[in-house]
Structures are given as structure tokens and as C-alpha cells.
BALOBA-1460 file (C-alpha; in Angstrom, 3 decimals):
// residues 213
<rec num="1" residu="x" x="18.527" y="18.079" z="4.485"/>
<rec num="2" residu="x" x="15.665" y="18.441" z="2.023"/>
<rec num="3" residu="x" x="13.397" y="15.375" z="2.373"/>
<rec num="4" residu="x" x="11.735" y="16.210" z="-0.934"/>
<rec num="5" residu="x" x="14.940" y="15.168" z="-2.714"/>
<rec num="6" residu="x" x="13.873" y="11.570" z="-2.018"/>
<rec num="7" residu="x" x="10.752" y="12.129" z="-4.123"/>
<rec num="8" residu="x" x="12.983" y="12.055" z="-7.211"/>
<rec num="9" residu="x" x="13.770" y="8.391" z="-6.583"/>
<rec num="10" residu="x" x="11.657" y="5.817" z="-8.404"/>
<rec num="11" residu="x" x="9.029" y="3.935" z="-6.378"/>
<rec num="12" residu="x" x="6.014" y="1.820" z="-7.203"/>
<rec num="13" residu="x" x="2.787" y="1.086" z="-5.338"/>
<rec num="14" residu="x" x="2.271" y="-2.495" z="-4.179"/>
<rec num="15" residu="x" x="0.232" y="-4.657" z="-1.856"/>
<rec num="16" residu="x" x="2.502" y="-7.088" z="-0.005"/>
<rec num="17" residu="x" x="0.538" y="-10.119" z="1.151"/>
<rec num="18" residu="x" x="1.130" y="-13.208" z="3.253"/>
<rec num="19" residu="x" x="-0.735" y="-15.609" z="5.559"/>
<rec num="20" residu="x" x="-1.824" y="-15.063" z="9.145"/>
<rec num="21" residu="x" x="-2.478" y="-18.604" z="10.381"/>
<rec num="22" residu="x" x="-4.476" y="-19.433" z="7.266"/>
<rec num="23" residu="x" x="-6.069" y="-15.993" z="6.903"/>
<rec num="24" residu="x" x="-4.813" y="-13.700" z="4.114"/>
<rec num="25" residu="x" x="-3.414" y="-10.359" z="5.213"/>
<rec num="26" residu="x" x="-1.112" y="-7.693" z="3.864"/>
<rec num="27" residu="x" x="-0.212" y="-4.028" z="3.623"/>
<rec num="28" residu="x" x="0.509" y="-1.326" z="1.088"/>
<rec num="29" residu="x" x="4.197" y="-0.781" z="0.317"/>
<rec num="30" residu="x" x="6.204" y="1.409" z="-2.015"/>
<rec num="31" residu="x" x="9.739" y="0.091" z="-1.495"/>
<rec num="32" residu="x" x="10.283" y="-3.114" z="-3.461"/>
<rec num="33" residu="x" x="12.976" y="-3.940" z="-5.995"/>
<rec num="34" residu="x" x="14.701" y="-6.767" z="-7.827"/>
<rec num="35" residu="x" x="18.131" y="-7.507" z="-6.369"/>
<rec num="36" residu="x" x="19.497" y="-10.315" z="-8.564"/>
<rec num="37" residu="x" x="18.363" y="-12.171" z="-11.685"/>
<rec num="38" residu="x" x="19.992" y="-15.602" z="-11.261"/>
<rec num="39" residu="x" x="18.627" y="-16.701" z="-8.927"/>
<rec num="40" residu="x" x="15.816" y="-14.160" z="-9.066"/>
<rec num="41" residu="x" x="15.542" y="-12.330" z="-5.751"/>
<rec num="42" residu="x" x="13.614" y="-9.255" z="-4.664"/>
<rec num="43" residu="x" x="13.444" y="-7.108" z="-1.547"/>
<rec num="44" residu="x" x="10.604" y="-5.361" z="0.220"/>
<rec num="45" residu="x" x="10.736" y="-2.956" z="3.174"/>
<rec num="46" residu="x" x="8.029" y="-3.341" z="5.839"/>
<rec num="47" residu="x" x="7.664" y="-1.220" z="8.975"/>
<rec num="48" residu="x" x="8.165" y="-3.151" z="12.212"/>
<rec num="49" residu="x" x="4.906" y="-1.747" z="13.592"/>
<rec num="50" residu="x" x="2.948" y="-3.271" z="10.702"/>
<rec num="51" residu="x" x="1.124" y="-6.475" z="11.551"/>
<rec num="52" residu="x" x="2.206" y="-7.803" z="8.150"/>
<rec num="53" residu="x" x="5.834" y="-7.697" z="9.285"/>
<rec num="54" residu="x" x="5.205" y="-10.290" z="11.986"/>
<rec num="55" residu="x" x="3.085" y="-12.408" z="9.664"/>
<rec num="56" residu="x" x="5.832" y="-12.547" z="7.020"/>
<rec num="57" residu="x" x="8.285" y="-13.655" z="9.705"/>
<rec num="58" residu="x" x="5.935" y="-16.420" z="10.864"/>
<rec num="59" residu="x" x="4.890" y="-17.544" z="7.383"/>
<rec num="60" residu="x" x="8.285" y="-17.300" z="5.728"/>
<rec num="61" residu="x" x="6.715" y="-16.249" z="2.424"/>
<rec num="62" residu="x" x="5.310" y="-13.073" z="0.884"/>
<rec num="63" residu="x" x="3.867" y="-11.914" z="-2.416"/>
<rec num="64" residu="x" x="3.915" y="-8.546" z="-4.148"/>
<rec num="65" residu="x" x="0.809" y="-7.510" z="-6.083"/>
<rec num="66" residu="x" x="1.932" y="-4.766" z="-8.468"/>
<rec num="67" residu="x" x="-0.847" y="-2.215" z="-8.793"/>
<rec num="68" residu="x" x="-1.700" y="-0.547" z="-12.100"/>
<rec num="69" residu="x" x="-2.766" y="3.029" z="-12.759"/>
<rec num="70" residu="x" x="-6.267" y="1.629" z="-13.296"/>
<rec num="71" residu="x" x="-6.344" y="-0.251" z="-9.976"/>
<rec num="72" residu="x" x="-9.050" y="0.845" z="-7.537"/>
<rec num="73" residu="x" x="-7.486" y="3.576" z="-5.327"/>
<rec num="74" residu="x" x="-9.512" y="2.483" z="-2.290"/>
<rec num="75" residu="x" x="-7.460" y="-0.739" z="-2.205"/>
<rec num="76" residu="x" x="-4.372" y="1.348" z="-1.406"/>
<rec num="77" residu="x" x="-6.114" y="2.948" z="1.553"/>
<rec num="78" residu="x" x="-7.664" y="-0.302" z="2.742"/>
<rec num="79" residu="x" x="-4.299" y="-2.031" z="2.947"/>
<rec num="80" residu="x" x="-2.348" y="1.073" z="3.945"/>
<rec num="81" residu="x" x="-4.391" y="2.795" z="6.642"/>
<rec num="82" residu="x" x="-5.902" y="-0.162" z="8.518"/>
<rec num="83" residu="x" x="-4.299" y="-2.863" z="10.630"/>
<rec num="84" residu="x" x="-4.589" y="-6.587" z="10.024"/>
<rec num="85" residu="x" x="-4.585" y="-7.061" z="13.790"/>
<rec num="86" residu="x" x="-8.268" y="-6.196" z="13.952"/>
<rec num="87" residu="x" x="-9.363" y="-5.956" z="10.305"/>
<rec num="88" residu="x" x="-9.821" y="-8.572" z="7.604"/>
<rec num="89" residu="x" x="-8.355" y="-6.478" z="4.816"/>
<rec num="90" residu="x" x="-9.241" y="-9.053" z="2.165"/>
<rec num="91" residu="x" x="-12.921" y="-9.045" z="3.110"/>
<rec num="92" residu="x" x="-14.767" y="-7.970" z="-0.046"/>
<rec num="93" residu="x" x="-11.532" y="-7.632" z="-2.046"/>
<rec num="94" residu="x" x="-11.305" y="-10.094" z="-4.988"/>
<rec num="95" residu="x" x="-8.175" y="-12.215" z="-4.805"/>
<rec num="96" residu="x" x="-6.792" y="-15.547" z="-5.971"/>
<rec num="97" residu="x" x="-4.348" y="-18.071" z="-4.562"/>
<rec num="98" residu="x" x="-1.286" y="-18.220" z="-6.793"/>
<rec num="99" residu="x" x="1.895" y="-20.048" z="-5.882"/>
<rec num="100" residu="x" x="0.161" y="-20.750" z="-2.559"/>
<rec num="101" residu="x" x="-0.099" y="-17.043" z="-1.668"/>
<rec num="102" residu="x" x="-3.014" y="-14.535" z="-1.772"/>
<rec num="103" residu="x" x="-2.787" y="-12.249" z="-4.815"/>
<rec num="104" residu="x" x="-5.077" y="-9.307" z="-5.583"/>
<rec num="105" residu="x" x="-7.107" y="-9.723" z="-8.769"/>
<rec num="106" residu="x" x="-6.894" y="-5.969" z="-9.366"/>
<rec num="107" residu="x" x="-3.178" y="-5.863" z="-10.207"/>
<rec num="108" residu="x" x="-1.141" y="-6.031" z="-13.391"/>
<rec num="109" residu="x" x="1.409" y="-8.578" z="-12.157"/>
<rec num="110" residu="x" x="2.591" y="-10.417" z="-9.060"/>
<rec num="111" residu="x" x="5.785" y="-11.879" z="-7.632"/>
<rec num="112" residu="x" x="5.729" y="-14.628" z="-4.987"/>
<rec num="113" residu="x" x="8.750" y="-15.159" z="-2.744"/>
<rec num="114" residu="x" x="10.278" y="-17.334" z="-0.064"/>
<rec num="115" residu="x" x="12.125" y="-15.359" z="2.614"/>
<rec num="116" residu="x" x="15.826" y="-16.212" z="2.508"/>
<rec num="117" residu="x" x="17.273" y="-13.335" z="4.533"/>
<rec num="118" residu="x" x="16.380" y="-10.063" z="6.211"/>
<rec num="119" residu="x" x="18.053" y="-6.863" z="7.325"/>
<rec num="120" residu="x" x="16.912" y="-4.933" z="10.373"/>
<rec num="121" residu="x" x="16.897" y="-1.147" z="10.566"/>
<rec num="122" residu="x" x="15.648" y="0.947" z="13.462"/>
<rec num="123" residu="x" x="12.117" y="1.157" z="12.015"/>
<rec num="124" residu="x" x="11.852" y="-1.325" z="9.125"/>
<rec num="125" residu="x" x="12.701" y="-4.874" z="8.168"/>
<rec num="126" residu="x" x="14.027" y="-5.415" z="4.663"/>
<rec num="127" residu="x" x="12.938" y="-8.901" z="3.635"/>
<rec num="128" residu="x" x="14.971" y="-10.592" z="0.900"/>
<rec num="129" residu="x" x="12.932" y="-13.139" z="-1.035"/>
<rec num="130" residu="x" x="13.827" y="-15.819" z="-3.543"/>
<rec num="131" residu="x" x="11.224" y="-15.724" z="-6.313"/>
<rec num="132" residu="x" x="9.109" y="-18.885" z="-6.490"/>
<rec num="133" residu="x" x="6.558" y="-17.562" z="-8.960"/>
<rec num="134" residu="x" x="5.784" y="-14.500" z="-11.060"/>
<rec num="135" residu="x" x="3.210" y="-13.685" z="-13.714"/>
<rec num="136" residu="x" x="1.768" y="-10.791" z="-15.671"/>
<rec num="137" residu="x" x="-1.998" y="-10.896" z="-15.098"/>
<rec num="138" residu="x" x="-3.276" y="-8.100" z="-17.328"/>
<rec num="139" residu="x" x="-2.090" y="-5.260" z="-19.500"/>
<rec num="140" residu="x" x="-1.679" y="-1.937" z="-17.795"/>
<rec num="141" residu="x" x="0.826" y="0.699" z="-16.773"/>
<rec num="142" residu="x" x="2.267" y="-0.041" z="-13.326"/>
<rec num="143" residu="x" x="1.365" y="2.665" z="-10.834"/>
<rec num="144" residu="x" x="4.286" y="4.759" z="-9.676"/>
<rec num="145" residu="x" x="4.528" y="6.547" z="-6.359"/>
<rec num="146" residu="x" x="4.562" y="9.848" z="-8.250"/>
<rec num="147" residu="x" x="1.321" y="8.935" z="-10.065"/>
<rec num="148" residu="x" x="-0.295" y="8.037" z="-6.739"/>
<rec num="149" residu="x" x="0.554" y="11.463" z="-5.316"/>
<rec num="150" residu="x" x="0.191" y="13.692" z="-8.364"/>
<rec num="151" residu="x" x="-2.828" y="12.137" z="-10.101"/>
<rec num="152" residu="x" x="-4.747" y="10.228" z="-7.436"/>
<rec num="153" residu="x" x="-3.743" y="12.819" z="-4.808"/>
<rec num="154" residu="x" x="-3.083" y="10.068" z="-2.300"/>
<rec num="155" residu="x" x="-1.198" y="10.421" z="0.966"/>
<rec num="156" residu="x" x="1.575" y="8.387" z="2.579"/>
<rec num="157" residu="x" x="0.980" y="6.406" z="5.766"/>
<rec num="158" residu="x" x="3.196" y="7.188" z="8.744"/>
<rec num="159" residu="x" x="4.724" y="3.684" z="8.610"/>
<rec num="160" residu="x" x="5.998" y="4.154" z="5.064"/>
<rec num="161" residu="x" x="9.793" y="4.402" z="4.709"/>
<rec num="162" residu="x" x="9.226" y="7.526" z="2.577"/>
<rec num="163" residu="x" x="6.884" y="9.306" z="4.993"/>
<rec num="164" residu="x" x="7.742" y="12.873" z="5.987"/>
<rec num="165" residu="x" x="5.629" y="15.158" z="8.135"/>
<rec num="166" residu="x" x="5.650" y="17.831" z="5.439"/>
<rec num="167" residu="x" x="3.167" y="15.755" z="3.445"/>
<rec num="168" residu="x" x="0.382" y="16.636" z="5.853"/>
<rec num="169" residu="x" x="-2.164" y="18.993" z="4.329"/>
<rec num="170" residu="x" x="-1.748" y="22.625" z="5.384"/>
<rec num="171" residu="x" x="-4.619" y="24.436" z="6.988"/>
<rec num="172" residu="x" x="-6.977" y="26.018" z="4.458"/>
<rec num="173" residu="x" x="-10.413" y="27.584" z="4.248"/>
<rec num="174" residu="x" x="-13.485" y="25.548" z="3.282"/>
<rec num="175" residu="x" x="-11.607" y="22.278" z="2.815"/>
<rec num="176" residu="x" x="-12.256" y="18.916" z="4.402"/>
<rec num="177" residu="x" x="-9.578" y="16.417" z="5.367"/>
<rec num="178" residu="x" x="-9.946" y="12.729" z="6.179"/>
<rec num="179" residu="x" x="-8.917" y="12.151" z="9.791"/>
<rec num="180" residu="x" x="-7.761" y="8.620" z="8.887"/>
<rec num="181" residu="x" x="-5.489" y="9.073" z="5.860"/>
<rec num="182" residu="x" x="-5.279" y="12.915" z="5.543"/>
<rec num="183" residu="x" x="-6.800" y="12.969" z="2.049"/>
<rec num="184" residu="x" x="-8.124" y="16.460" z="1.274"/>
<rec num="185" residu="x" x="-11.429" y="16.611" z="-0.578"/>
<rec num="186" residu="x" x="-11.204" y="19.004" z="-3.530"/>
<rec num="187" residu="x" x="-14.149" y="17.840" z="-5.655"/>
<rec num="188" residu="x" x="-16.481" y="20.086" z="-7.637"/>
<rec num="189" residu="x" x="-19.472" y="19.164" z="-5.460"/>
<rec num="190" residu="x" x="-19.511" y="21.020" z="-2.100"/>
<rec num="191" residu="x" x="-18.613" y="18.611" z="0.664"/>
<rec num="192" residu="x" x="-21.860" y="19.282" z="2.512"/>
<rec num="193" residu="x" x="-23.811" y="18.178" z="-0.569"/>
<rec num="194" residu="x" x="-22.109" y="14.809" z="-0.898"/>
<rec num="195" residu="x" x="-24.413" y="11.839" z="-0.126"/>
<rec num="196" residu="x" x="-24.170" y="10.481" z="3.414"/>
<rec num="197" residu="x" x="-22.919" y="7.118" z="2.133"/>
<rec num="198" residu="x" x="-19.999" y="8.797" z="0.343"/>
<rec num="199" residu="x" x="-16.613" y="7.427" z="1.452"/>
<rec num="200" residu="x" x="-13.004" y="8.550" z="1.217"/>
<rec num="201" residu="x" x="-11.589" y="7.462" z="-2.169"/>
<rec num="202" residu="x" x="-8.252" y="6.642" z="-0.569"/>
<rec num="203" residu="x" x="-8.997" y="4.727" z="2.643"/>
<rec num="204" residu="x" x="-12.755" y="4.144" z="2.477"/>
<rec num="205" residu="x" x="-13.506" y="6.075" z="5.666"/>
<rec num="206" residu="x" x="-17.096" y="7.398" z="5.950"/>
<rec num="207" residu="x" x="-18.016" y="11.050" z="5.441"/>
<rec num="208" residu="x" x="-18.281" y="11.488" z="9.217"/>
<rec num="209" residu="x" x="-14.505" y="11.003" z="9.521"/>
<rec num="210" residu="x" x="-13.805" y="14.218" z="7.580"/>
<rec num="211" residu="x" x="-12.935" y="17.419" z="9.403"/>
<rec num="212" residu="x" x="-13.202" y="20.984" z="8.147"/>
<rec num="213" residu="x" x="-9.889" y="22.855" z="7.938"/>
């Protein structure tokens, strides 16, 4: 089986949010889709190891912030490569409460849902949500999974349903890889000359977290 065949399928890039006992939390996701139009229902797939999975179960609601190509890439890393168990992912991230759920300001649209059913797989829970609110917030081209990989050069977290080990960067000479999200620095400025307060554009990890490969 060629896992790269799955890359031809259409995916987006989203931040799925919910409440954790009154505190906003969430995670990056790429598997979300509309299931029916009347009533409007959508699905989202969340890894069982993700703290957000448990929070959606407890809260009974979730929202999907649809990221645009112009959205700040570090948001993807912040929500995708850190855990809400010990990190306030919304700290310093502008958001608003819409339809009683936390929504990122830096998104082109959102969909808020009430959980009405779920399907369990060995690794993920597919939550089915009845739409209770949806709105376009600003003009912009929704970010696709292909754009995230091909233009932003982002990586996929191990809890993603589309993760395959082949996406890990191969060993190379004079390259530096982020030990958190596996982003490979390929900028014009030599890595050693980057300022000490420089951070990974994908997950926000400090320069000290990069390793030479």
C-alpha cells in the first residue's frame, strides 16, 4: 500500500475548540466535513490521545475555526504540537466567544456544533455534530492540507489521522530540524546567524530545540 495515495484526498486545516471546565482549549485537525444539509451536520476526527477528545466528550459541544492561507502558521503548531493538559493554548491567541464557544479571530469562518453522535475507531473518535451556528468572518482562501505542506512546509503531528512515518525529514547535511514538530529550517540566513529569540514558525519552539542533521 502506498500511503502517499491518501495525499490526493482533499483536506483542510482547522482548529477544533471546546471548553475544559470553563477554560478554552482545542487542537489542530485536518479531517472535518459536512455530512448532511437539512439538518446541517458535520463530522470531525480527533485522536483519542488528544486532551481535546476528552473535553469534547465532557462539554458536548465543539467548534471548527477554518484557517485561511493568510492565518498565522504558528497557530497550527501551537494547537497541534502541544497538549491542553498542561498548556493554555489560547494564552496570547486572540479569540471570541461565538455561539457560546471559543473561536479564533484569525480564521475565515467557523462552525459551532452540538455533539449528537460519535463513532469509535481504534485510534480516533469521529464526532458528529449538529450545527448550531456558522459564520464567515473575513474574506480569504481557506487553507488546504496541501497548501500547508507545499507552501508553508509544515509537518503532520503523530496524532493526525493522516500521519505517516515517511513524512519525517530525511537526514541531510547542514540542516536543522525542530525536535518538537520536525520542521526543517531552509531559510536563506544560516541557522547559526539567526537571533537567539528566533522561534520555529510552525510550533513556536525556541532555537535551542533545533538539532543539526
